[in-house]
C-alpha positions as CSV (number, residue, x, y, z in Angstrom):
1,M,0.0,0.0,0.0
2,T,1.3,3.4,-0.9
3,V,1.5,5.9,2.0
4,V,0.2,9.4,1.0
5,P,1.4,12.1,3.5
6,F,-0.8,15.0,4.5
7,N,0.6,18.3,3.4
8,R,0.6,20.1,6.8
9,G,3.5,22.5,6.3
10,G,3.6,24.1,2.9
11,G,5.8,22.8,0.1
12,E,4.6,20.9,-2.9
13,P,1.1,19.5,-2.5
14,P,0.6,15.7,-2.6
15,R,0.2,14.2,-6.1
16,E,-2.8,12.1,-4.9
17,E,-5.5,12.4,-2.3
18,P,-4.8,10.8,1.1
19,H,-6.4,7.4,1.4
20,I,-6.7,4.5,3.9
21,D,-7.4,0.9,3.4
22,R,-10.8,-0.5,4.7
23,E,-9.3,-2.6,7.5
24,S,-7.3,0.3,8.9
25,L,-10.2,2.6,8.7
26,V,-12.4,0.1,10.6
27,E,-9.7,-0.2,13.3
28,L,-9.3,3.5,13.6
29,L,-13.0,4.1,13.9
30,G,-13.1,1.4,16.6
31,V,-10.4,3.2,18.6
32,F,-12.3,6.5,18.2
33,I,-15.5,5.0,19.5
34,D,-13.7,3.3,22.4
35,L,-12.0,6.6,23.2
36,S,-15.4,8.4,23.1
37,V,-16.9,5.9,25.6
38,Y,-13.8,6.2,27.8
39,I,-14.1,10.0,27.9
40,E,-17.7,9.8,29.2
41,H,-16.6,7.7,32.2
42,E,-13.4,9.8,33.0
43,H,-13.9,11.7,36.3
44,D,-10.7,13.8,36.3
45,L,-11.5,17.0,34.5
46,H,-7.9,17.6,33.3
47,K,-7.6,14.1,31.8
48,R,-11.0,14.5,30.2
49,I,-9.9,17.7,28.5
50,E,-6.8,16.1,27.2
51,L,-8.8,13.1,25.9
52,Y,-11.2,15.5,24.2
53,G,-8.2,17.1,22.4
54,I,-7.0,13.7,21.2
55,A,-10.6,12.7,20.1
56,N,-11.0,16.0,18.2
57,R,-7.7,15.5,16.3
58,M,-8.5,11.9,15.6
59,G,-12.0,13.0,14.3
60,A,-10.3,15.6,12.0
61,V,-8.1,12.8,10.5
62,L,-11.1,10.5,10.1
63,H,-13.5,13.1,8.6
64,P,-12.3,13.0,5.0
65,F,-12.5,9.2,4.9
66,T,-16.0,9.0,6.4
67,Q,-17.6,11.5,3.9
68,P,-19.4,10.4,0.7
69,P,-17.4,10.9,-2.4
70,K,-17.8,14.2,-4.3
71,G,-20.8,14.1,-6.5
72,A,-22.5,11.3,-4.6
73,V,-26.2,11.6,-4.0
């Protein structure tokens, strides 16, 4: 599988769109869901805030891969 880096810091844009294989996407979604459940049960406010930050970044990574393709109905 070809690894396509995200262009986070300028320079030449990637030649192809970032992609992820189905199995890895399912694993990542599972971790995201487990993290979300764990956050709900965390009593320490500071830890909860840190976990929300991780979940938000993880959600931002997952977002492009969970949206319907452009032009889909």
